[in-house]
N, C-alpha and C positions, 0 to 999 in steps of 0.2 A: 736843745741847743746847749744848755748848761752842762748836761751829762757828756755831750760830745767834746766840749772844750776841756772839761776836767779829765776825760779819758785820754785826750791827746797829751795833756800836761803830765799825766801819770805814766804814759807809755814809755817803755824803756828806750824807744827809738827817738823820743823827743829829747833833744840835747839842750837843756836849759843853760848849761855852761857856755854854749856858743852865742847865747842871746846877749845883746848889749846890756849893761847895768841898768840903763833907763827902762828898757823893756822888762827886765826882771822886776824892777821896783814897781812898775805899773801893774804887772801881773800879780805881785804880792798884795798890792792895794786892792785890786779887784777880788782876789781870793778872800781877803778879810771882809770886804763888803758883802760878798756872797755868804760867808759864814754867819755874819750878823743877821742877815735876812733869813737864812735857814733857821737859826735859833728862834727868831721871832715867829716864823711860820709854824715850826714844830711845836712851840709852846702854845700857840693859839689852838691848833688842832688837838694836841694832847690834853689841854684844859677842857675842851668840849667833850672829848672821848671819855675823860675821867668823870666829868659831871653827868654824862648820860649813862655811865656804867657800861660802856661798850665792851669792856674787857670781860664782862660776865657772859657775853654771847659765846665766848671761846672757853668758858669754864674756868676762868682765872679770877682770883680774888681781889686783884688790884691792877691798876694801869701799869705800875712798876713791874710786877711779875709778868704781865702780858708783854711788855717791851722786851724783857729778857728772853722770853720764850719765842715770840714771833719775829723779833728783829735780830736775835742772836747777839745782843750786846751784853756786856758784863753787868753785874749787879751795880757796880760803881757808876757805870755810864748811864744806866737806867735811873739811878738815884739822882745823878746830875741833871738829867733831862726833866725829872719831876721838879727839881729845884728851880729850873728856869720857867716852869709852867706859869707861875704868877710873878713875873718880873716887876720891879718897881715901875711906876708910871713914867718916870723920867727916862727909862730905858727904851720905851716903845718908839718905833720908827714912825714919825708923823707921815700922814698922807701927803703925797707929792714929794717926798724926800728923794733927791736925785741919787740914783744908784750908779751913775757914771762917775768919773773922776772929778767932776766939777766941784764937788763939795770941799775936797781938801785944798783945792787951788783957789777957793774964795769966789767961785763963779756959780753959786747955788741959784735956786729959782728966784 
């Protein structure tokens, strides 16, 4: 569902300029929430992949080089992903965190 929504937003036929400003704002808030959750999820999986040496199964010497090779990201992007691998505890998303728009409007759990 997430991929379908992002695909629609990225599609050249989707006319974001015709959306009301409130819809655009809600869309941007949702995209930033999704990006935050994506970083946290990728960091957790990448950390486990790194710890288990999964990159070695493909003949790579590190998780960073594996990312560059397998996901076709730049060296800088792979380095950045590795940097988020162990974020500070204060950055982690707590269990039960509302991923809807309720958090910013003060209507959290």
